[in-house]
C-alpha positions in Angstrom: 107.6 -18.6 30.9 107.4 -15.2 32.6 107.1 -15.1 36.4 103.9 -12.9 36.1 102.2 -15.6 34.0 103.2 -18.3 36.5 101.8 -16.3 39.4 98.6 -15.7 37.4 98.2 -19.4 36.8 99.0 -20.3 40.4 96.3 -17.8 41.5 93.7 -19.3 39.1 94.4 -22.9 40.2 94.3 -21.9 43.8 91.0 -20.2 43.3 89.5 -23.4 41.8 91.0 -25.6 44.5 89.7 -23.3 47.2 86.2 -23.2 45.8 86.1 -27.0 45.7 87.7 -27.4 49.1 85.0 -25.0 50.6 82.5 -27.8 50.1 84.6 -30.6 51.5 86.8 -28.8 54.0 84.9 -25.6 54.8 87.5 -24.2 57.3 90.5 -24.6 55.0 88.7 -23.9 51.7 88.0 -20.3 52.6 91.7 -19.7 53.3 92.8 -21.4 50.1 90.3 -19.5 48.1 91.2 -16.2 49.7 94.9 -16.7 48.9 94.1 -17.5 45.3 91.7 -14.6 45.0 94.2 -12.1 46.3 97.0 -13.4 44.1 94.8 -13.5 41.0 93.4 -10.0 41.6 96.8 -8.5 42.3 98.3 -10.0 39.1 95.3 -8.8 37.1 95.8 -5.2 38.2 99.5 -5.5 37.6 99.3 -7.1 34.1 96.5 -5.1 32.6 97.0 -3.7 29.1 97.7 0.0 29.1 96.4 2.7 26.8 94.4 1.8 23.7 90.9 2.5 22.6 87.9 3.3 24.8 86.7 -0.2 24.2 89.9 -1.7 25.6 89.8 0.6 28.7 86.1 -0.4 29.3 87.0 -4.1 29.0 90.0 -3.7 31.4 87.6 -1.9 33.9 85.2 -4.8 33.6 88.0 -7.3 34.2 89.0 -5.4 37.4 85.4 -5.5 38.6 85.5 -9.2 38.1 88.6 -9.4 40.2 87.0 -7.3 43.0 83.9 -9.6 42.9 86.2 -12.6 43.3 87.9 -11.0 46.3 84.5 -10.1 47.7 83.5 -13.7 47.5 86.5 -14.6 49.6 85.4 -12.1 52.2 81.9 -13.5 52.2 83.3 -17.0 52.8 84.6 -15.8 56.2 81.7 -13.5 57.2 78.5 -15.4 56.3 77.3 -18.8 57.2 75.2 -19.4 54.1 76.4 -19.5 50.5 76.2 -15.9 49.5 79.8 -16.1 48.3 78.7 -18.2 45.4 76.8 -15.2 43.9 79.8 -12.9 44.1 82.0 -15.7 42.7 79.6 -16.3 39.8 79.5 -12.6 38.9 83.2 -12.3 39.0 83.5 -15.4 36.8 81.1 -14.0 34.2 83.1 -10.7 34.0 86.4 -12.7 33.8 85.1 -15.0 31.1 83.7 -12.3 29.0 86.9 -10.2 29.2 89.1 -13.2 28.7 87.8 -13.5 25.1 87.1 -9.9 24.3 90.4 -8.3 25.4 92.6 -10.4 23.0 90.2 -9.6 20.2 90.4 -5.9 20.9 94.2 -6.0 21.1 94.4 -7.9 17.8 92.1 -5.3 16.2 94.3 -2.5 17.3 97.4 -4.0 15.7 
C-alpha cells in the first residue's frame, strides 16, 4: 500500500476518533480531531486528481471545500464553548461523501 493512502486512512480514523472523544474527553478530543483534520486535508490537497473535464475540476473543488470545513470544525472546537463545530463538520462530511462517490465515477467515464 502506498504511503499516501496510509496517511489518508490514518487521518480519517483520527478524525472519527477525535469527534467521538470530544464528547467523552472534551479536552483531548479537540486535539485528536485537529490532528486528524489537518492530516486528512493535507493529504486531500496532495492526492487530488489533476486535469480532466470541467466536472472533475468542480468535484475536486467541492472536495477541497469539504476539507476546509473539516479543518474549520477543528478550529471551532477550540474557540467556542457550544457545539457549533458540529455544523461545520456536518457540512464537510456532506461534501466529502458526495465527492467520494462522484469523483471515481467521473474518472471512469473519462477512460
